A tleap script that builds the chain and sets N, CA, C and O, in Angstrom:
source leaprc.protein.ff14SB
mol = sequence {
  NMET LEU LEU VAL GLY MET ALA PHE MET ALA
  ASN GLY GLY ALA GLY ILE LEU PHE GLY LEU
  LEU ILE GLY ALA LEU GLY VAL LEU PHE LEU
  ILE GLY SER PRO SER VAL THR LEU ASN THR
  ALA GLY GLY GLU LYS VAL VAL SER SER GLY
  SER PRO PHE GLN ARG GLY ALA GLY GLU ALA
  TYR ALA ALA ALA VAL ARG LYS ALA LEU PHE
  PRO CSER
}
set mol.1.N position { 19.032 -4.899 2.760 }
set mol.1.CA position { 20.086 -5.764 2.297 }
set mol.1.C position { 21.009 -5.006 1.334 }
set mol.1.O position { 22.232 -5.136 1.391 }
set mol.2.N position { 20.409 -4.233 0.470 }
set mol.2.CA position { 21.238 -3.501 -0.478 }
set mol.2.C position { 22.121 -2.486 0.242 }
set mol.2.O position { 23.291 -2.317 -0.101 }
set mol.3.N position { 21.557 -1.815 1.237 }
set mol.3.CA position { 22.342 -0.833 1.984 }
set mol.3.C position { 23.456 -1.500 2.789 }
set mol.3.O position { 24.564 -0.972 2.879 }
set mol.4.N position { 23.163 -2.642 3.366 }
set mol.4.CA position { 24.188 -3.370 4.111 }
set mol.4.C position { 25.289 -3.826 3.159 }
set mol.4.O position { 26.472 -3.753 3.493 }
set mol.5.N position { 24.903 -4.293 1.977 }
set mol.5.CA position { 25.881 -4.695 0.981 }
set mol.5.C position { 26.781 -3.546 0.569 }
set mol.5.O position { 27.989 -3.723 0.412 }
set mol.6.N position { 26.196 -2.364 0.393 }
set mol.6.CA position { 27.009 -1.198 0.023 }
set mol.6.C position { 27.945 -0.794 1.156 }
set mol.6.O position { 29.064 -0.343 0.909 }
set mol.7.N position { 27.493 -0.952 2.396 }
set mol.7.CA position { 28.347 -0.621 3.530 }
set mol.7.C position { 29.561 -1.548 3.589 }
set mol.7.O position { 30.674 -1.100 3.866 }
set mol.8.N position { 29.351 -2.819 3.333 }
set mol.8.CA position { 30.472 -3.752 3.317 }
set mol.8.C position { 31.427 -3.451 2.167 }
set mol.8.O position { 32.644 -3.569 2.312 }
set mol.9.N position { 30.859 -3.057 1.007 }
set mol.9.CA position { 31.699 -2.773 -0.153 }
set mol.9.C position { 32.576 -1.543 0.089 }
set mol.9.O position { 33.655 -1.436 -0.495 }
set mol.10.N position { 32.136 -0.623 0.930 }
set mol.10.CA position { 32.912 0.587 1.207 }
set mol.10.C position { 34.173 0.280 2.010 }
set mol.10.O position { 35.123 1.062 1.992 }
set mol.11.N position { 34.188 -0.851 2.713 }
set mol.11.CA position { 35.352 -1.205 3.521 }
set mol.11.C position { 36.514 -1.713 2.690 }
set mol.11.O position { 37.657 -1.671 3.145 }
set mol.12.N position { 36.251 -2.194 1.475 }
set mol.12.CA position { 37.313 -2.692 0.607 }
set mol.12.C position { 37.731 -4.106 0.979 }
set mol.12.O position { 37.193 -4.698 1.915 }
set mol.13.N position { 38.685 -4.634 0.247 }
set mol.13.CA position { 39.196 -5.982 0.509 }
set mol.13.C position { 38.132 -7.041 0.336 }
set mol.13.O position { 37.396 -7.054 -0.650 }
set mol.14.N position { 38.062 -7.947 1.328 }
set mol.14.CA position { 37.084 -9.031 1.289 }
set mol.14.C position { 35.664 -8.497 1.465 }
set mol.14.O position { 34.701 -9.182 1.120 }
set mol.15.N position { 35.527 -7.297 1.992 }
set mol.15.CA position { 34.210 -6.698 2.157 }
set mol.15.C position { 33.512 -6.460 0.834 }
set mol.15.O position { 32.283 -6.467 0.764 }
set mol.16.N position { 34.296 -6.250 -0.223 }
set mol.16.CA position { 33.695 -6.029 -1.544 }
set mol.16.C position { 32.962 -7.286 -1.996 }
set mol.16.O position { 31.825 -7.215 -2.464 }
set mol.17.N position { 33.619 -8.446 -1.853 }
set mol.17.CA position { 32.990 -9.702 -2.261 }
set mol.17.C position { 31.759 -9.986 -1.400 }
set mol.17.O position { 30.704 -10.350 -1.919 }
set mol.18.N position { 31.897 -9.820 -0.096 }
set mol.18.CA position { 30.776 -10.043 0.811 }
set mol.18.C position { 29.641 -9.063 0.512 }
set mol.18.O position { 28.471 -9.444 0.541 }
set mol.19.N position { 29.974 -7.826 0.232 }
set mol.19.CA position { 28.960 -6.825 -0.098 }
set mol.19.C position { 28.227 -7.149 -1.384 }
set mol.19.O position { 27.017 -6.943 -1.478 }
set mol.20.N position { 28.950 -7.655 -2.380 }
set mol.20.CA position { 28.305 -8.051 -3.631 }
set mol.20.C position { 27.334 -9.205 -3.412 }
set mol.20.O position { 26.243 -9.221 -3.983 }
set mol.21.N position { 27.732 -10.173 -2.585 }
set mol.21.CA position { 26.850 -11.309 -2.310 }
set mol.21.C position { 25.589 -10.869 -1.573 }
set mol.21.O position { 24.488 -11.306 -1.907 }
set mol.22.N position { 25.747 -10.011 -0.581 }
set mol.22.CA position { 24.579 -9.525 0.165 }
set mol.22.C position { 23.711 -8.641 -0.730 }
set mol.22.O position { 22.484 -8.696 -0.647 }
set mol.23.N position { 24.335 -7.828 -1.583 }
set mol.23.CA position { 23.567 -6.998 -2.508 }
set mol.23.C position { 22.778 -7.839 -3.503 }
set mol.23.O position { 21.634 -7.514 -3.817 }
set mol.24.N position { 23.385 -8.928 -4.005 }
set mol.24.CA position { 22.674 -9.816 -4.933 }
set mol.24.C position { 21.490 -10.482 -4.241 }
set mol.24.O position { 20.430 -10.648 -4.844 }
set mol.25.N position { 21.667 -10.859 -2.989 }
set mol.25.CA position { 20.570 -11.448 -2.232 }
set mol.25.C position { 19.444 -10.425 -2.042 }
set mol.25.O position { 18.266 -10.775 -2.115 }
set mol.26.N position { 19.804 -9.179 -1.802 }
set mol.26.CA position { 18.812 -8.120 -1.672 }
set mol.26.C position { 18.023 -7.912 -2.957 }
set mol.26.O position { 16.816 -7.675 -2.914 }
set mol.27.N position { 18.693 -7.998 -4.095 }
set mol.27.CA position { 18.006 -7.861 -5.387 }
set mol.27.C position { 17.016 -8.998 -5.571 }
set mol.27.O position { 15.899 -8.774 -6.039 }
set mol.28.N position { 17.411 -10.230 -5.204 }
set mol.28.CA position { 16.482 -11.356 -5.322 }
set mol.28.C position { 15.273 -11.175 -4.412 }
set mol.28.O position { 14.163 -11.558 -4.779 }
set mol.29.N position { 15.474 -10.594 -3.228 }
set mol.29.CA position { 14.339 -10.318 -2.350 }
set mol.29.C position { 13.415 -9.276 -2.968 }
set mol.29.O position { 12.198 -9.363 -2.802 }
set mol.30.N position { 13.959 -8.305 -3.666 }
set mol.30.CA position { 13.124 -7.291 -4.317 }
set mol.30.C position { 12.304 -7.880 -5.457 }
set mol.30.O position { 11.153 -7.498 -5.667 }
set mol.31.N position { 12.906 -8.811 -6.191 }
set mol.31.CA position { 12.194 -9.448 -7.304 }
set mol.31.C position { 11.034 -10.283 -6.774 }
set mol.31.O position { 9.945 -10.275 -7.348 }
set mol.32.N position { 11.265 -10.997 -5.689 }
set mol.32.CA position { 10.216 -11.825 -5.092 }
set mol.32.C position { 10.161 -13.212 -5.690 }
set mol.32.O position { 10.882 -13.521 -6.639 }
set mol.33.N position { 9.314 -14.031 -5.141 }
set mol.33.CA position { 9.136 -15.404 -5.597 }
set mol.33.C position { 7.757 -15.561 -6.210 }
set mol.33.O position { 6.755 -15.267 -5.558 }
set mol.34.N position { 7.688 -16.020 -7.451 }
set mol.34.CA position { 6.382 -16.233 -8.070 }
set mol.34.C position { 5.677 -17.412 -7.400 }
set mol.34.O position { 6.319 -18.381 -6.996 }
set mol.35.N position { 4.369 -17.322 -7.287 }
set mol.35.CA position { 3.612 -18.408 -6.676 }
set mol.35.C position { 2.338 -18.658 -7.461 }
set mol.35.O position { 1.798 -17.764 -8.113 }
set mol.36.N position { 1.874 -19.891 -7.382 }
set mol.36.CA position { 0.642 -20.311 -8.042 }
set mol.36.C position { -0.256 -20.894 -6.963 }
set mol.36.O position { 0.199 -21.704 -6.155 }
set mol.37.N position { -1.516 -20.498 -6.936 }
set mol.37.CA position { -2.479 -21.038 -5.985 }
set mol.37.C position { -3.528 -21.832 -6.749 }
set mol.37.O position { -4.183 -21.307 -7.649 }
set mol.38.N position { -3.683 -23.103 -6.383 }
set mol.38.CA position { -4.689 -23.963 -7.008 }
set mol.38.C position { -5.779 -24.241 -5.991 }
set mol.38.O position { -5.498 -24.617 -4.853 }
set mol.39.N position { -7.020 -24.057 -6.403 }
set mol.39.CA position { -8.167 -24.387 -5.562 }
set mol.39.C position { -8.729 -25.711 -6.045 }
set mol.39.O position { -9.085 -25.842 -7.216 }
set mol.40.N position { -8.813 -26.698 -5.156 }
set mol.40.CA position { -9.330 -28.008 -5.539 }
set mol.40.C position { -10.838 -28.044 -5.366 }
set mol.40.O position { -11.435 -27.132 -4.795 }
set mol.41.N position { -11.445 -29.112 -5.869 }
set mol.41.CA position { -12.893 -29.265 -5.758 }
set mol.41.C position { -13.319 -29.413 -4.300 }
set mol.41.O position { -14.449 -29.071 -3.950 }
set mol.42.N position { -12.435 -29.916 -3.452 }
set mol.42.CA position { -12.737 -30.080 -2.038 }
set mol.42.C position { -12.584 -28.805 -1.237 }
set mol.42.O position { -12.803 -28.810 -0.025 }
set mol.43.N position { -12.215 -27.717 -1.883 }
set mol.43.CA position { -12.071 -26.438 -1.214 }
set mol.43.C position { -10.682 -26.200 -0.638 }
set mol.43.O position { -10.464 -25.209 0.059 }
set mol.44.N position { -9.745 -27.093 -0.921 }
set mol.44.CA position { -8.384 -26.900 -0.431 }
set mol.44.C position { -7.632 -25.933 -1.343 }
set mol.44.O position { -7.824 -25.931 -2.559 }
set mol.45.N position { -6.788 -25.123 -0.746 }
set mol.45.CA position { -5.930 -24.230 -1.515 }
set mol.45.C position { -4.504 -24.756 -1.421 }
set mol.45.O position { -3.971 -24.938 -0.327 }
set mol.46.N position { -3.896 -24.997 -2.568 }
set mol.46.CA position { -2.525 -25.482 -2.622 }
set mol.46.C position { -1.673 -24.367 -3.220 }
set mol.46.O position { -1.877 -23.970 -4.367 }
set mol.47.N position { -0.719 -23.866 -2.441 }
set mol.47.CA position { 0.159 -22.799 -2.900 }
set mol.47.C position { 1.514 -23.396 -3.216 }
set mol.47.O position { 2.103 -24.097 -2.392 }
set mol.48.N position { 2.001 -23.119 -4.399 }
set mol.48.CA position { 3.317 -23.582 -4.812 }
set mol.48.C position { 4.126 -22.364 -5.231 }
set mol.48.O position { 3.644 -21.521 -5.988 }
set mol.49.N position { 5.350 -22.275 -4.741 }
set mol.49.CA position { 6.191 -21.140 -5.111 }
set mol.49.C position { 7.576 -21.642 -5.509 }
set mol.49.O position { 7.978 -22.751 -5.158 }
set mol.50.N position { 8.279 -20.816 -6.237 }
set mol.50.CA position { 9.613 -21.178 -6.700 }
set mol.50.C position { 10.504 -19.969 -6.759 }
set mol.50.O position { 10.137 -18.876 -6.327 }
set mol.51.N position { 11.679 -20.181 -7.300 }
set mol.51.CA position { 12.627 -19.081 -7.420 }
set mol.51.C position { 12.241 -18.204 -8.615 }
set mol.51.O position { 11.491 -18.647 -9.485 }
set mol.52.N position { 12.740 -16.979 -8.667 }
set mol.52.CA position { 12.411 -16.103 -9.792 }
set mol.52.C position { 12.827 -16.676 -11.149 }
set mol.52.O position { 12.273 -16.296 -12.180 }
set mol.53.N position { 13.792 -17.580 -11.147 }
set mol.53.CA position { 14.271 -18.144 -12.405 }
set mol.53.C position { 13.338 -19.226 -12.927 }
set mol.53.O position { 13.491 -19.654 -14.071 }
set mol.54.N position { 12.381 -19.683 -12.134 }
set mol.54.CA position { 11.425 -20.703 -12.552 }
set mol.54.C position { 10.099 -20.103 -12.978 }
set mol.54.O position { 9.129 -20.834 -13.178 }
set mol.55.N position { 10.037 -18.803 -13.120 }
set mol.55.CA position { 8.779 -18.125 -13.434 }
set mol.55.C position { 8.209 -18.568 -14.777 }
set mol.55.O position { 7.000 -18.769 -14.887 }
set mol.56.N position { 9.046 -18.724 -15.797 }
set mol.56.CA position { 8.567 -19.137 -17.115 }
set mol.56.C position { 7.917 -20.508 -17.082 }
set mol.56.O position { 6.880 -20.721 -17.710 }
set mol.57.N position { 8.521 -21.441 -16.354 }
set mol.57.CA position { 7.949 -22.784 -16.237 }
set mol.57.C position { 6.624 -22.734 -15.484 }
set mol.57.O position { 5.691 -23.461 -15.825 }
set mol.58.N position { 6.533 -21.886 -14.467 }
set mol.58.CA position { 5.286 -21.753 -13.716 }
set mol.58.C position { 4.165 -21.175 -14.564 }
set mol.58.O position { 3.022 -21.627 -14.494 }
set mol.59.N position { 4.502 -20.169 -15.367 }
set mol.59.CA position { 3.491 -19.578 -16.244 }
set mol.59.C position { 3.037 -20.574 -17.307 }
set mol.59.O position { 1.856 -20.605 -17.656 }
set mol.60.N position { 3.962 -21.393 -17.831 }
set mol.60.CA position { 3.596 -22.418 -18.812 }
set mol.60.C position { 2.676 -23.460 -18.183 }
set mol.60.O position { 1.716 -23.907 -18.811 }
set mol.61.N position { 2.973 -23.847 -16.934 }
set mol.61.CA position { 2.135 -24.816 -16.228 }
set mol.61.C position { 0.734 -24.253 -15.995 }
set mol.61.O position { -0.262 -24.937 -16.228 }
set mol.62.N position { 0.662 -23.015 -15.538 }
set mol.62.CA position { -0.640 -22.388 -15.284 }
set mol.62.C position { -1.445 -22.261 -16.579 }
set mol.62.O position { -2.661 -22.451 -16.573 }
set mol.63.N position { -0.777 -21.945 -17.678 }
set mol.63.CA position { -1.471 -21.837 -18.966 }
set mol.63.C position { -1.992 -23.199 -19.421 }
set mol.63.O position { -3.087 -23.288 -19.976 }
set mol.64.N position { -1.215 -24.261 -19.189 }
set mol.64.CA position { -1.661 -25.601 -19.575 }
set mol.64.C position { -2.862 -26.044 -18.747 }
set mol.64.O position { -3.793 -26.653 -19.276 }
set mol.65.N position { -2.845 -25.743 -17.457 }
set mol.65.CA position { -3.989 -26.092 -16.602 }
set mol.65.C position { -5.212 -25.290 -17.021 }
set mol.65.O position { -6.312 -25.836 -17.106 }
set mol.66.N position { -5.030 -24.001 -17.282 }
set mol.66.CA position { -6.142 -23.144 -17.700 }
set mol.66.C position { -6.737 -23.639 -19.022 }
set mol.66.O position { -7.955 -23.644 -19.199 }
set mol.67.N position { -5.863 -24.058 -19.952 }
set mol.67.CA position { -6.329 -24.545 -21.258 }
set mol.67.C position { -7.095 -25.849 -21.109 }
set mol.67.O position { -8.080 -26.072 -21.812 }
set mol.68.N position { -6.644 -26.732 -20.183 }
set mol.68.CA position { -7.340 -28.003 -19.965 }
set mol.68.C position { -8.692 -27.785 -19.296 }
set mol.68.O position { -9.648 -28.503 -19.588 }
set mol.69.N position { -8.782 -26.813 -18.413 }
set mol.69.CA position { -10.030 -26.572 -17.700 }
set mol.69.C position { -11.039 -25.755 -18.520 }
set mol.69.O position { -12.246 -25.981 -18.431 }
set mol.70.N position { -10.540 -24.815 -19.310 }
set mol.70.CA position { -11.405 -23.913 -20.063 }
set mol.70.C position { -11.011 -23.900 -21.549 }
set mol.70.O position { -10.443 -22.918 -22.027 }
set mol.71.N position { -11.313 -25.002 -22.291 }
set mol.71.CA position { -10.938 -24.999 -23.710 }
set mol.71.C position { -11.751 -23.963 -24.487 }
set mol.71.O position { -12.928 -23.731 -24.212 }
set mol.72.N position { -11.087 -23.354 -25.460 }
set mol.72.CA position { -11.799 -22.314 -26.220 }
set mol.72.C position { -12.080 -22.735 -27.632 }
set mol.72.O position { -12.671 -21.972 -28.397 }
savepdb mol mol.pdb
quit
């Protein structure tokens, strides 16, 4: 994606804008999507994922669940 974005940017004009958008999408793919896997008592695995910008909320949720399950 990044290489395709750079190729579009080399053409100039509207290609620069299109190349920037494709390059930004490529960066988001490199960052990845954070995910949380919960195992229930019944043996089910529930996977929840979000955008990279929701990572802080996901980590806070996982910490709250961990604290409720394993108080210290």
